[in-house]
C-alpha positions as CSV (number, residue, x, y, z in Angstrom):
1,M,65.6,-96.2,171.7
2,K,63.8,-99.4,172.1
3,N,62.5,-100.7,168.8
4,L,58.7,-101.4,169.1
5,G,58.6,-104.7,167.3
6,Y,56.4,-105.9,164.5
7,T,56.7,-108.5,161.7
8,L,56.9,-107.8,158.0
9,M,56.7,-110.2,155.1
10,F,57.3,-109.2,151.5
11,S,56.2,-111.0,148.4
12,A,56.6,-110.3,144.7
13,T,54.0,-110.8,142.0
14,L,54.7,-110.7,138.3
15,A,51.9,-108.9,136.3
16,F,51.6,-108.6,132.6
17,S,50.0,-105.6,130.9
18,C,46.9,-106.3,128.8
19,G,47.1,-105.6,125.1
20,G,50.9,-105.3,125.0
21,S,54.1,-107.2,125.4
22,S,55.5,-105.3,128.2
23,E,55.7,-106.7,131.7
24,Q,56.0,-105.0,135.1
25,T,56.9,-106.3,138.5
26,V,54.4,-105.3,141.1
27,E,55.4,-105.7,144.8
28,T,52.9,-106.4,147.4
29,I,53.5,-106.2,151.1
30,E,51.8,-108.4,153.6
31,I,51.9,-107.4,157.2
32,E,51.5,-110.0,159.9
33,S,49.6,-109.0,163.0
34,E,47.4,-110.4,165.7
35,E,43.7,-110.2,165.0
36,N,41.8,-107.1,166.1
37,E,44.9,-105.1,166.9
38,W,44.8,-102.9,163.8
39,V,42.1,-100.5,162.7
40,D,41.7,-99.6,159.0
41,L,41.6,-95.9,158.3
42,F,40.6,-96.4,154.6
43,D,38.1,-99.0,153.5
44,G,39.1,-98.8,149.8
45,Q,35.7,-97.6,148.7
46,S,35.0,-94.2,150.5
47,F,36.5,-91.3,152.4
48,D,34.7,-92.3,155.6
49,G,36.9,-91.1,158.5
50,W,38.6,-88.4,156.4
51,K,37.9,-84.7,155.7
52,K,39.5,-81.7,154.1
53,Y,41.8,-79.9,156.5
54,G,40.2,-76.7,157.7
55,G,36.6,-78.0,157.2
56,G,34.4,-79.6,154.6
57,D,34.4,-82.8,152.6
58,V,37.4,-84.2,150.9
59,G,38.0,-82.2,147.7
60,K,37.2,-83.6,144.3
61,A,40.9,-83.7,143.3
62,W,41.3,-86.6,145.7
63,K,39.8,-89.8,144.2
64,I,39.5,-93.4,145.0
65,Q,41.0,-95.6,142.3
66,D,41.5,-99.3,142.5
67,E,41.2,-99.2,146.3
68,T,43.8,-96.5,146.6
69,I,43.5,-92.8,147.5
70,F,44.8,-90.9,144.5
71,L,45.5,-87.1,144.2
72,D,44.6,-86.2,140.6
73,A,47.1,-83.4,140.2
74,A,46.5,-83.2,136.4
75,N,43.0,-81.9,137.0
76,K,44.0,-78.3,137.4
77,E,40.5,-76.8,137.7
78,N,40.3,-78.4,141.1
79,W,43.1,-76.2,142.3
80,E,41.5,-73.1,140.7
81,A,38.3,-73.9,142.5
82,G,40.1,-74.5,145.8
83,D,38.8,-78.1,145.7
84,A,41.9,-79.9,146.6
85,G,44.0,-79.3,149.8
86,D,45.4,-81.6,152.4
87,I,43.2,-84.2,153.9
88,V,43.1,-85.3,157.6
89,T,41.6,-88.0,159.7
90,V,38.5,-87.1,161.6
91,E,39.9,-88.8,164.7
92,E,43.0,-87.7,166.7
93,F,45.7,-90.1,167.9
94,E,48.3,-89.9,170.7
95,N,50.4,-93.1,171.1
96,F,50.1,-95.1,167.9
97,H,51.7,-97.2,165.2
98,F,50.6,-96.0,161.8
99,Q,51.2,-97.7,158.5
100,L,50.4,-97.0,154.8
101,E,51.9,-97.7,151.4
102,W,52.6,-94.9,149.0
103,K,54.0,-94.3,145.6
104,I,54.7,-90.9,143.9
105,A,54.7,-89.7,140.3
106,E,57.8,-88.7,138.5
107,N,59.3,-85.5,140.0
108,G,56.6,-85.6,142.7
109,N,56.5,-84.4,146.3
110,S,54.1,-85.2,149.2
111,G,54.1,-86.2,152.8
112,I,52.5,-87.8,155.8
113,I,52.0,-85.3,158.5
114,F,51.1,-86.4,162.1
115,L,50.2,-84.9,165.5
116,V,48.3,-82.3,163.5
117,H,46.2,-79.8,165.5
118,E,43.3,-78.6,163.3
119,S,42.0,-75.1,164.1
120,E,41.4,-71.8,162.5
121,E,44.6,-70.6,164.0
122,Y,46.7,-72.8,161.7
123,S,46.2,-72.6,157.9
124,Y,48.1,-75.9,157.1
125,P,48.8,-79.2,158.8
126,W,52.5,-78.6,158.7
127,M,52.2,-75.6,161.0
128,T,51.6,-78.0,163.9
129,G,52.4,-81.5,162.7
130,L,55.6,-83.3,161.9
131,E,56.1,-84.7,158.4
132,M,57.6,-88.0,157.0
133,Q,58.7,-86.9,153.6
134,I,57.4,-88.5,150.3
135,L,59.6,-87.6,147.3
136,D,61.0,-88.7,144.0
137,N,64.6,-88.5,145.1
138,D,65.9,-88.7,141.6
139,G,63.6,-86.1,140.1
140,H,62.5,-83.5,142.6
141,P,64.8,-80.6,143.4
142,D,64.1,-80.9,147.2
143,A,66.2,-84.1,147.1
144,K,69.3,-81.9,147.0
145,I,68.5,-80.7,150.5
146,V,69.6,-82.9,153.5
147,T,66.5,-83.8,155.5
148,H,64.1,-83.3,152.5
149,R,64.5,-86.8,151.0
150,A,62.0,-89.7,151.1
151,G,61.7,-91.1,154.6
152,D,63.3,-88.1,156.3
153,L,61.6,-86.3,159.2
154,Y,61.2,-83.3,157.1
155,D,63.7,-80.5,157.7
156,L,64.7,-82.0,161.0
157,I,66.4,-85.5,160.7
158,E,67.7,-87.2,157.6
159,S,67.2,-91.0,157.2
160,S,70.0,-93.2,158.6
161,E,70.0,-95.0,155.2
162,E,68.1,-94.7,151.9
163,T,65.5,-97.5,151.6
164,V,63.1,-95.9,149.1
165,K,62.0,-98.1,146.2
166,P,62.5,-97.1,142.5
167,L,60.0,-94.7,141.1
168,G,56.6,-96.2,140.5
169,E,56.9,-98.9,143.1
170,W,55.0,-99.0,146.4
171,N,56.8,-98.1,149.6
172,L,55.7,-99.1,153.1
173,A,55.9,-96.2,155.5
174,E,55.4,-96.5,159.3
175,I,55.2,-93.9,162.0
176,I,55.5,-94.9,165.7
177,V,54.8,-92.4,168.4
178,N,54.9,-93.8,172.0
179,Q,55.3,-91.8,175.2
180,G,57.4,-89.2,173.5
181,E,59.6,-91.6,171.5
182,L,59.4,-91.4,167.7
183,E,60.4,-93.9,165.0
184,L,60.0,-93.7,161.2
185,H,60.3,-96.8,159.2
186,L,60.6,-97.1,155.4
187,N,60.3,-100.5,153.8
188,G,61.0,-102.4,157.0
189,V,64.0,-100.4,158.1
190,M,64.0,-97.9,160.9
191,V,65.4,-94.8,159.3
192,V,64.7,-92.1,162.0
193,S,64.7,-92.5,165.8
194,T,64.4,-89.5,168.2
195,S,62.8,-88.3,171.4
196,L,60.2,-85.6,171.2
197,W,59.7,-82.5,173.4
198,T,63.1,-82.6,175.1
199,A,65.5,-79.7,175.4
200,E,67.5,-81.3,172.5
201,W,64.3,-81.5,170.4
202,E,63.5,-77.9,171.0
203,E,67.0,-76.9,170.0
204,M,66.7,-78.8,166.8
205,V,63.3,-77.2,165.9
206,A,64.8,-73.8,166.7
207,G,67.4,-74.4,163.9
208,S,64.8,-75.5,161.3
209,K,62.3,-73.7,159.0
210,F,59.7,-74.2,161.8
211,K,61.4,-72.0,164.3
212,D,58.9,-69.1,163.8
213,M,55.8,-71.4,164.0
214,P,54.7,-71.3,167.6
215,G,52.4,-74.3,167.2
216,F,54.8,-76.6,165.6
217,S,55.3,-80.0,167.4
218,K,53.6,-78.6,170.5
219,Y,50.6,-81.0,170.4
220,K,51.0,-84.5,171.9
221,K,47.7,-85.7,170.3
222,G,46.5,-84.9,166.8
223,K,45.3,-86.0,163.4
224,I,47.1,-87.6,160.5
225,A,47.3,-85.7,157.2
226,L,48.0,-86.7,153.6
227,Q,49.6,-83.8,151.8
228,D,48.4,-82.1,148.6
229,H,51.7,-80.8,147.2
230,G,50.3,-80.4,143.7
231,D,51.8,-83.7,142.5
232,E,50.2,-87.1,141.8
233,V,50.5,-89.4,144.7
234,W,48.8,-92.7,145.7
235,F,48.1,-94.2,149.1
236,R,46.7,-97.6,150.1
237,N,46.5,-100.1,153.0
238,I,46.2,-97.3,155.6
239,R,45.8,-98.5,159.2
240,I,46.7,-97.7,162.8
241,K,47.2,-99.4,166.1
242,Q,46.8,-97.4,169.2
243,L,49.5,-98.1,171.8
């Protein structure tokens, strides 16, 4: 499949912790693009443009912290009150190039779900949308399952190579959907490439855990979801370019 090109530039910054002698390497990722091509989906200050899947405002377990979206999984009363859950964009997208950076807590699990159709018929985004997996490969038991590791097209296609950063570092995830062609990139490497809605695609879905979900991957336009899997996860620099 033709690679839909873009330019990436990586830089490393050395940061020192305050009040201690330890030091930590923090990686920042700069993405070169032409002006006015990209649209920010997160302004670093508010949940404008986002909502709770199924209706209502973003739950209180989701917080904005240092210009990141953070799922405060340690605050268990939020789950008991039903005040967490997956969050989705208000807007739907069809042909697009989506980017964000993520990092996951130790033993954590989450995901980016796209082409999500939100309706009362479907209780969760993964009942319609496809997922790019977010995972602590070294700590979460799902990592023992092929197609369930970080960067995989969840339960469908495993990454061509493992490019995930060590635990605690930021990862650049990219999802490109264009005229039925799908690419997943992790840290500048295309790790999944496939064609959607073909006979081969339908056969692959029929052999997956989604086989009994009639709405799965049927929608060619949809929302983008950030998953609440009950673990701490951070997202930043969220943006999209419509193709």
